[in-house]
C-alpha positions as CSV (number, residue, x, y, z in Angstrom):
1,M,-29.7,-171.8,-12.3
2,V,-30.9,-169.1,-9.6
3,S,-34.4,-169.7,-10.4
4,K,-34.2,-173.6,-9.8
5,T,-32.4,-173.0,-6.5
6,S,-34.8,-170.4,-5.1
7,H,-37.7,-172.9,-6.1
8,Y,-35.8,-175.6,-4.3
9,L,-35.3,-173.3,-1.3
10,V,-38.9,-172.3,-1.2
11,K,-40.0,-175.9,-1.2
12,L,-37.5,-176.7,1.6
13,Y,-38.6,-173.8,3.8
14,A,-42.4,-174.8,3.4
15,V,-41.5,-178.4,4.5
16,F,-39.5,-177.1,7.5
17,I,-42.4,-174.8,8.6
18,F,-44.7,-177.6,8.3
19,V,-42.7,-180.1,10.4
20,L,-41.9,-177.2,12.9
21,G,-45.6,-176.7,13.5
22,H,-46.3,-180.2,14.3
23,L,-43.2,-181.3,16.4
24,T,-45.1,-181.2,19.8
25,P,-49.0,-181.4,20.6
26,T,-48.7,-177.9,21.9
27,L,-47.2,-176.6,18.7
28,A,-49.9,-178.5,16.8
29,V,-52.7,-176.7,18.8
30,R,-50.9,-173.3,18.2
31,T,-50.7,-174.1,14.4
32,Q,-54.3,-174.9,14.2
33,L,-55.2,-171.7,16.2
34,L,-53.2,-169.7,13.5
35,M,-54.8,-171.6,10.8
36,H,-58.4,-170.6,12.1
37,G,-57.5,-167.0,12.5
38,Y,-57.0,-166.9,16.3
39,F,-53.8,-165.1,16.3
40,Q,-53.7,-163.8,19.7
41,S,-54.6,-167.1,21.3
42,A,-52.0,-168.9,19.2
43,F,-49.2,-166.8,20.6
44,C,-50.4,-166.0,24.1
45,A,-53.0,-168.5,25.4
46,K,-52.0,-171.4,27.9
47,I,-52.5,-174.9,26.3
48,A,-53.2,-177.5,28.9
49,R,-53.5,-181.3,28.3
50,S,-56.6,-182.9,29.7
51,S,-57.1,-186.4,30.9
52,E,-60.4,-186.9,29.0
53,N,-60.9,-188.9,25.8
54,T,-61.5,-187.0,22.8
55,Y,-65.0,-188.4,22.0
56,A,-66.0,-189.9,25.4
57,P,-66.3,-188.1,28.9
58,A,-64.7,-191.0,30.6
59,Y,-61.0,-190.3,31.6
60,S,-59.3,-192.6,29.3
61,H,-57.0,-192.6,26.2
62,D,-57.3,-194.4,22.8
63,N,-56.5,-193.9,19.2
64,D,-58.8,-190.9,19.0
65,G,-56.3,-188.7,20.6
66,T,-55.6,-186.6,23.7
67,V,-57.6,-183.6,24.5
68,Y,-55.9,-180.2,24.9
69,Y,-57.6,-177.0,26.1
70,V,-56.8,-173.4,25.2
71,K,-57.1,-170.9,28.2
72,P,-58.4,-168.2,27.8
73,S,-60.9,-169.5,25.1
74,P,-60.7,-167.9,21.7
75,V,-63.6,-165.9,20.6
76,S,-65.6,-168.0,18.2
77,H,-66.1,-166.9,14.6
78,E,-69.6,-166.9,13.1
79,E,-69.1,-170.0,10.9
80,L,-67.9,-172.0,14.0
81,K,-70.9,-170.8,16.0
82,M,-73.3,-172.4,13.5
83,T,-71.5,-175.9,13.6
84,S,-71.1,-175.8,17.4
85,A,-67.3,-176.2,17.1
86,R,-65.4,-175.5,20.3
87,P,-62.5,-173.3,19.4
88,N,-61.1,-174.1,22.9
89,R,-61.0,-177.8,22.7
90,Y,-58.6,-179.8,20.3
91,A,-58.0,-183.5,19.9
92,V,-54.4,-184.1,19.2
93,Q,-53.1,-187.4,17.6
94,T,-49.4,-188.2,17.6
95,F,-47.6,-190.5,15.3
96,G,-44.2,-189.2,14.7
97,L,-45.5,-185.7,14.3
98,S,-48.6,-184.3,16.2
99,F,-51.7,-183.3,14.4
100,A,-54.7,-181.3,16.1
101,T,-58.2,-181.0,15.1
102,M,-60.9,-178.9,16.7
103,T,-63.6,-180.9,18.4
104,W,-67.2,-180.4,18.8
105,Y,-69.7,-180.7,21.6
106,N,-70.4,-184.3,22.8
């Protein structure tokens, strides 16, 4: 009986951590920073909302999400340098919970 209860509590804890990491756009960006290994930036950096569209330089919003910048910019890992990913720029879409994805150069 204890084994089934502990498995249930572990699953419940995992769901709670997932939801907690995606409650707000800022928390979603911090969660992505943690997942990519930028621990210092995840806890200490300032995350600011931008008015630019995710994939276009024009200042507009659409279904592609809202851009958030991390300042100071995290130091890029080697694999991200090769794909020209920008670890300081995240597109955040919100539908109930917020989900952030790292964006690339336009």
